N, C-alpha and C positions, 0 to 999 in steps of 0.2 A: 504494500500500500504506500502511496506517496506520504511524505512527512508534511509538516506544516509549511514548508517552503515550496511545495508543489513538485518537488523532485522525488523520484522513486528511490527506494533503498538500494544500496550497492548490491549488484548481482553476486550471488554466492556460488562459487564453482562447485560442481559435484566431483565424483571420482574421476580418475584419469583414464587412460586407455584410448582406443581408436575413436576419432570424432564420429558422432552418431549421424545417421542419415535422416535429414528432416525434410518432409514432403514439400513444404512451402519454400524451401531455401534452394536457390539454384546452385548447381555444382560449382560454378565459378566463384561463389562466395564461401565455399567451405575450404578449410585448410587441408591440402593433400598429404601433409606430413604428420604421422602419429607421434614423431619424436619431439616435435615442438608445436603442439596444437594451439590454434588461435581461439580465443573466446573462452567460454565456460561450459561446463557439463550440465547435466540435468539439475533442476532446482532441488535443493535439499530442504526438507521441512514442509510445513503447510503452504499450499500455493496461495499467492496473492489474489485478491478478488478484483483488483483493478482491471477493467476491460481492455486496457492497452496491451496487456500481456497475451502472448500467443500460447495456447495450451500445448501445441505440438513442440514448440521450442522449450517450454518449461519441462516437458517430459523427456526430450531427447538431448537438450543442450543447444546452445546458440554459438555456432562457429562462424557467423558472418563477420565481415569486415566493417563493424560499426563501433562507434565510441561506447564506452561503458554505460553511459546513462541510458542507452537504447537497448541494452541486453534484454532479450526475451520479448521485446515489443513487436507488435505486428508492423508490417510495412506501412499500412494505412495510418497507424498511430504515429509513426516516425514522421511521415510526410505532414500530418496535421500539426505536429510540433514545430517542424522546420518552416512551414509556409509563412507564419506571421513574422519571422525573423529574417527572411531572405533579403539579400542586399539589392541595391538599386541598379546594378549593372547587369547587362545581358551579354551573351557570347554567341557569335554567329560564325559559321564556317562553311565555305563552299564545298560542295560534294559532287564532283563530276567523274571521279575515277574510283569510287568506293574506297577512299583513303582510310588507311588503318588508323591515322591520327585522330579521327573523329571520336573514336571511343575514348582515347586519352583526354581529349578536350572535355568530354562529358564527365569523366571521372574527376578531373580537376575542378570543373565548375561545381560539382557537388561538394567537393572539399572546401571550396571558398564560398559556398552558399550563394551562387549566382541566382538571379531572378528566374532566368530561363536560358536554355540553349536553343539556337536556331540553326537548322540545317537547310542550306540554300542549294537548290539544284535537284539531284536525284533524291527521291523520298527514302529509299532504302539506304541504310548506312551500316558500316561494319561495327557491330556492337562488341566485338571480342575485347577490345581494350577498355571498355566501360566497366567491366567486372560487375555487371547488373546494377550499377549506380544510377542508370536511367530510371529505375523504379522510384527514386527519391526526389526527382525534379522533373519539370516539364520540358519536353523536347518538341519544339514547334517546327513545322516544315513550311518553306516558302519555295515556290517553283523556280524563281530566279531572283537576281539581286534587286531588280526593280520592285518586286513584290515586298521584299524585306524593307527597302527604302520607304515604300508607301506605308507599311505597318509602323515603322519608326516615326515617320512624320506625323501620323495621326496621334501618336502619344508624346510628341515633342521630345523625342529621344535623339540626341546627336549620335551619328554613326562614326566611329573612329576606326579607320583601317589601320592595321598593324602590318607593315611590310617595309623592307629596306629599299625604298624607292628614292630617286632624286627629289630633293626638296622636302623630304619627310622631317618632322620635328623629333628630336630625341625623346623617347619615352621617359628616360631617366630624369629629365628636368621639366617635363610637361605637368601642368596643373590639370588633373583629370576632373571632369564633371562627375557629380555624385550619381546622376542617372544617365546612362549611356549604353551604347551597343558597341562592343569590340568586334571587329570583322576580320577574319583570317581567310587566306586562300589555301589552295592545295599545296601539298608538299612538292617542292621543286619549282613549279611554275609560278607560285605565288598568286596574288589576287588578279582576277580577270579585269579587263577594262570596264566591264559592266559594274563590277563591284566597286572599283575605284570611283566610278561616276556617282554612286549614291553616298559616298563617304564625305563628310564635311571636313575631315582632317585626316592626315596620314602620320602615323607615329612609327619611328624606327627603334630597334633595339641595338644597343652598342655591341659590336663584335670586334675581336682583336686577332682572330686566327686567319687561316687561309681559305676557309669555305665562304661561299657567297651568302648562304642563308643557314638558319638553324631549323631543326625539326618544328613543324607547325604546332604539335602538341606542347612542346617546350615553350615556344613563343607565347602561346595562349596562357600557360601557367605564369610566365614572367609578367605579362600584362595584368592578369588578375591580381597577382600579388602586389603590383604597383598600386592598383586601386585600393587594396586592403590597407596598405601602409598609409594612404592618405585619408581614408574615410571610415574604416571599420573600427569598432570598439574593441581594441586589443586587450582590454582588461577582462573580457568575458568571452573567450573563444569556446566553441563547442556548445 
């Protein structure tokens, strides 16, 4: 049961051994190694009556990659707790070649509590790198960059392209708006001309080595962290 602060009691791990198979938990979220298991085992003692807890997880253990406060919670309960606290930035990425980086962008956007992720182009995207974190946030599809731009204009959200293009402003010194959309291109080719056309500004990430660009998933993480440093409440993460 939650205590007076509204937080649930700390999860109590059960016995060791092989991670249990939980029907509602995707294989990607379970730790494959019995030598160093992630999470907690079956709940010990009387079960909590709080409806946020999942009976299957209480019975079998919770091996998902979630922070401790969400141990044994249902996915729906976790999303309901996250939604009121989401940050004001959105993340968009073009999807023309089924880029593996999209899953990484989604997983990182979940970690930094982005408002939403936007996939521009092909509706189907490679979910492997997301490690099922797309369950915990909204992933919105736009058929093309123009549609994303129209969506952003309706909400008065500036679109900030992130790419090492001539004339781009350094991300490291830019003052980022609280509410915005970060837009990223495909690995290798970067942003399309259509995507650059809908962006109100272009930001670059400082690089000092020999390669022309960095991984799109890494670039998205750097941009999100730059926003967090300027706007997030760093005294209360998680």
